[in-house]
C-alpha positions as MATLAB code, in Angstrom:
seq = 'MKESKSLCALLAGLLLLGACSPARPQPPAATPQPIIDVAATATPPPAPSATPAPSPTPTPAAPLVALDPGHGGEDLGARHFKRDGNMDIYESEINLQLALRIGDKLEDKGLRVVYTRDGDYYPNRNKVDLNGDGEFGDRDDLIYRNRLVNQAGADLLLSLHENGWEHPDEELVRATGGTTTYYCSSRPFADRSLAFATLVQAQVLATLQRFGLTPIDRGILVAHDNEIDPTSSGTHLVMFGPVDDVIKEASQMPGCLSEPMFMTCDAEAELMQRDDFMDALADGYVNAIVAYFQEQGR';
ca = [
     127.103  218.523  204.844;
     127.518  220.131  200.983;
     129.911  216.873  200.267;
     127.276  214.806  201.966;
     123.888  216.416  199.296;
     127.031  215.454  196.249;
     127.651  212.065  196.839;
     124.247  211.105  197.110;
     123.285  212.444  193.896;
     126.241  210.994  192.352;
     124.850  207.579  193.876;
     121.528  208.295  192.719;
     122.205  208.679  189.265;
     124.520  205.831  188.683;
     121.967  203.742  190.110;
     119.231  205.166  188.067;
     121.627  204.724  184.823;
     122.190  201.031  185.838;
     118.625  200.591  185.666;
     117.646  202.519  182.648;
     120.766  200.570  180.720;
     119.349  198.051  178.049;
     119.340  194.072  179.658;
     122.112  192.024  177.656;
     120.570  189.673  174.685;
     120.284  186.043  175.887;
     121.829  183.463  173.741;
     119.103  181.396  171.537;
     117.993  178.632  172.982;
     119.296  175.392  171.146;
     117.730  173.686  168.246;
     116.650  170.262  169.939;
     118.924  167.792  167.901;
     116.957  164.017  166.734;
     117.727  161.455  169.109;
     119.074  158.451  166.469;
     118.631  154.594  167.518;
     121.883  153.053  166.589;
     120.655  149.861  166.840;
     117.752  150.611  164.578;
     119.922  152.361  161.768;
     123.315  150.128  161.874;
     124.166  148.056  159.137;
     123.552  144.638  160.243;
     125.945  142.334  159.659;
     125.917  139.653  157.018;
     124.267  136.807  157.991;
     125.991  133.260  157.840;
     125.209  131.824  154.663;
     123.509  128.384  155.605;
     124.274  124.354  153.996;
     121.435  123.864  152.240;
     120.545  120.188  153.551;
     120.557  117.508  151.215;
     117.086  116.444  150.034;
     115.887  113.435  151.793;
     115.672  110.480  149.751;
     112.179  108.817  149.423;
     111.215  105.482  150.867;
     110.126  103.228  148.147;
     106.763  102.244  148.829;
     106.585   98.799  149.879;
     105.362   96.509  147.005;
     101.836   95.819  146.699;
     100.332   92.404  146.247;
      97.195   91.728  144.349;
      94.929   88.740  145.714;
      92.223   87.375  143.534;
      90.240   84.547  145.448;
      88.761   82.782  142.802;
      84.630   82.346  142.098;
      82.693   83.717  144.741;
      78.931   84.736  145.234;
      76.696   82.399  143.060;
      79.404   80.674  141.778;
      81.135   78.393  144.052;
      83.380   76.713  141.945;
      84.325   73.302  142.597;
      82.535   71.621  145.265;
      83.305   68.283  147.656;
      80.814   66.009  148.421;
      80.396   63.461  151.201;
      79.852   59.574  150.741;
      76.243   60.589  151.274;
      75.839   62.845  148.865;
      75.970   66.086  151.304;
      78.139   69.317  150.035;
      80.808   69.679  152.564;
      82.959   72.354  151.149;
      83.221   74.213  148.342;
      85.909   76.105  146.245;
      84.805   79.932  146.285;
      85.358   79.908  150.447;
      88.401   77.929  150.347;
      90.031   80.805  148.111;
      88.641   83.118  150.265;
      89.657   81.964  153.591;
      93.346   81.465  152.127;
      93.161   84.543  150.416;
      92.728   86.351  153.758;
      95.150   84.323  155.769;
      97.859   85.086  153.214;
      96.796   89.180  153.245;
      96.901   89.800  156.799;
     100.644   87.745  156.811;
     101.831   90.184  153.942;
     100.691   93.054  155.793;
     102.537   92.238  159.191;
     105.717   92.089  156.760;
     104.940   95.418  155.604;
     103.901   94.523  152.225;
     100.637   96.352  151.178;
      97.867   94.041  149.721;
      94.458   94.476  147.885;
      91.841   92.481  147.485;
      90.019   91.367  144.113;
      87.147   90.333  146.809;
      87.432   90.288  150.409;
      83.542   88.227  150.487;
      81.319   86.196  149.346;
      80.338   87.778  146.224;
      81.177   88.401  142.364;
      83.744   91.628  142.152;
      81.551   92.757  138.931;
      78.224   93.131  141.363;
      76.129   95.314  138.795;
      76.937   92.621  136.451;
      78.554   95.024  133.449;
      78.951   93.967  130.329;
      83.024   94.430  129.398;
      83.621   92.203  126.899;
      80.887   93.974  124.360;
      78.822   90.297  123.941;
      76.123   91.897  124.991;
      75.662   89.497  128.142;
      77.310   89.328  131.016;
      79.290   86.296  132.132;
      82.438   84.610  133.830;
      84.696   86.459  131.454;
      83.313   89.971  132.271;
      83.535   89.209  136.234;
      87.150   88.135  135.349;
      88.364   91.331  133.371;
      86.501   93.237  136.129;
      89.578   91.588  138.103;
      91.867   92.773  135.982;
      90.394   96.430  136.167;
      90.822   96.349  139.810;
      94.136   95.246  140.433;
      95.516   97.614  137.054;
      94.104  100.850  138.930;
      95.370   99.511  142.321;
      98.964   99.796  140.598;
      99.389   95.936  142.012;
     103.595   94.531  141.451;
     102.361   91.115  141.648;
      99.222   89.000  140.859;
      98.261   85.627  142.860;
      95.044   84.273  141.560;
      94.312   81.198  143.954;
      91.734   78.292  143.095;
      91.334   74.553  143.675;
      91.096   71.707  140.739;
      88.437   69.709  140.720;
      87.675   67.050  138.269;
      84.796   64.983  137.066;
      84.717   61.209  135.957;
      82.380   58.420  136.131;
      84.487   56.601  138.503;
      83.742   58.380  141.631;
      86.465   56.033  143.528;
      89.449   57.175  141.159;
      87.701   61.191  141.431;
      88.058   60.519  145.113;
      91.686   59.743  144.997;
      93.214   61.933  142.652;
      94.544   64.876  143.099;
      97.780   67.039  142.792;
      99.080   70.781  142.554;
      99.429   72.720  139.308;
     100.502   76.297  138.670;
      99.924   78.787  135.689;
     101.534   81.535  133.965;
     101.114   83.351  130.697;
     104.490   83.004  128.456;
     102.550   85.995  125.847;
     103.565   89.101  128.485;
     106.501   91.056  128.402;
     107.182   89.592  131.833;
     107.060   86.292  131.355;
     110.174   85.669  132.787;
     108.997   87.234  136.546;
     105.676   85.153  136.141;
     107.478   82.092  135.225;
     109.886   83.226  138.344;
     107.397   83.481  140.614;
     104.968   80.768  139.554;
     108.269   78.251  140.271;
     108.405   79.093  143.746;
     104.306   79.089  144.600;
     104.818   75.884  142.798;
     107.673   74.576  145.388;
     106.085   76.075  148.527;
     103.059   74.421  147.865;
     104.302   70.913  147.366;
     106.701   71.423  150.274;
     103.913   72.137  152.886;
     101.542   69.133  151.398;
     104.911   67.063  152.463;
     104.962   68.312  155.987;
     101.495   67.562  156.636;
     102.331   63.884  155.551;
     100.467   63.738  151.744;
     102.332   62.445  148.983;
     102.451   65.679  146.945;
     101.977   65.027  142.479;
     103.108   67.666  141.305;
     101.511   68.247  137.853;
     103.622   70.621  136.534;
     104.548   74.597  136.106;
     102.067   75.124  132.858;
     101.479   77.852  130.441;
      97.890   79.583  130.960;
      96.701   79.028  128.085;
      93.501   77.244  127.355;
      94.681   74.914  124.493;
      97.482   73.759  126.865;
      95.032   72.822  129.457;
      92.584   71.190  127.271;
      93.471   70.375  123.486;
      89.875   71.049  122.648;
      90.029   74.700  122.949;
      90.471   77.291  120.609;
      93.718   78.728  122.201;
      92.175   81.296  123.959;
      94.756   82.941  126.829;
      93.131   82.354  130.568;
      91.980   85.893  130.922;
      93.520   86.835  134.362;
      96.838   86.138  132.792;
      96.536   86.449  129.067;
      97.206   89.957  126.626;
      94.496   92.072  125.083;
      92.380   90.134  122.425;
      89.397   89.590  121.205;
      88.281   88.361  124.558;
      90.167   89.954  127.102;
      89.326   93.646  126.633;
      91.391   94.771  129.701;
      94.702   92.879  130.615;
      96.522   92.265  133.925;
      99.672   94.554  134.200;
     101.826   92.964  136.245;
     103.215   89.596  136.415;
     101.330   86.809  138.412;
     100.275   83.077  138.354;
      97.345   81.154  139.364;
      97.471   78.131  141.870;
      95.299   75.311  142.389;
      97.141   73.815  145.068;
      95.008   70.572  145.731;
      91.566   69.137  144.229;
      88.432   69.790  145.824;
      86.691   66.196  144.730;
      90.050   64.415  146.640;
      89.085   63.102  149.816;
      92.261   63.291  151.045;
      93.225   67.127  149.914;
      89.970   68.195  150.773;
      89.944   66.914  154.448;
      93.450   68.998  154.664;
      91.627   72.291  153.466;
      89.411   72.298  156.565;
      92.135   71.967  159.414;
      93.066   75.733  160.198;
      96.553   74.406  161.095;
      97.240   73.369  157.602;
      95.315   76.366  155.507;
      97.931   78.482  158.015;
     101.054   76.652  156.598;
      99.666   76.813  153.516;
      99.379   80.496  153.498;
     102.827   80.906  154.838;
     103.883   78.927  152.029;
     102.252   81.467  149.746;
     103.969   84.559  151.747;
     107.389   82.742  151.324;
     107.270   82.428  147.749;
     105.843   86.294  147.690;
     109.064   87.509  149.326;
     111.127   85.655  147.977;
     110.238   86.867  144.736;
     110.450   90.528  145.634;
     113.867   89.723  147.098;
     114.902   87.905  143.643;
     113.502   91.640  141.868;
     115.787   93.442  144.584;
     112.941   94.786  146.329;
];
């Protein structure tokens, strides 16, 4: 019994020592490490160097053709009268109809067109004195036309007119016709103007012949008044001559003035009133214009 009590006391002492012993310290919590985004911090591989694309060659603009239907508005130009004395056609309207046909056909071929007038009016509508003589006249309107085609930057100028004649012998007037083309030989581009005038003259003569008219070739003439009228002082035609005391602003491109027929000639005036002929004549001018640019490498 004594031994049993001693054993119990020993066990109790051991339990008491265990409860009173200091607790074993826990290791400190690990310091959290930052999460590293490998994809974000990795140095990207160098991008392949792109081979620069060649700069596109700019497409040259299509040639710009200036069409000048002569006269207009109150200026009718030459006129044709029937036997009873009544006027049936006049130049300014024929010039306009022809210019509009030519312009439409040129645009169909991809060329650009600018008109000095596209209706029955004087281009210099405000009647501004441009040659400084203190009054408004035909020369001021012609200088204004030069200004229009220059500002547009035209590459070629075609001025359309019809011829006319007055004479005491009416029958002679009614029978007289012919084709003339004018250019100016006093400009830096005279050779190109002559080349264009030559093409125009040939096309007009060929068209007249196709319609059964025996063409009268009056030639390619220098657009200089004293060549047309020996009594003149010798000033140049305003649409084509260089700057002088009269021409304050000159056209700055090759060109020619075409008079395909005589308004006063019965046979030629009759052709002018035929739609099929006017369309064929417009084709002839277009052929001349296209051939000119081909010769110039355009």
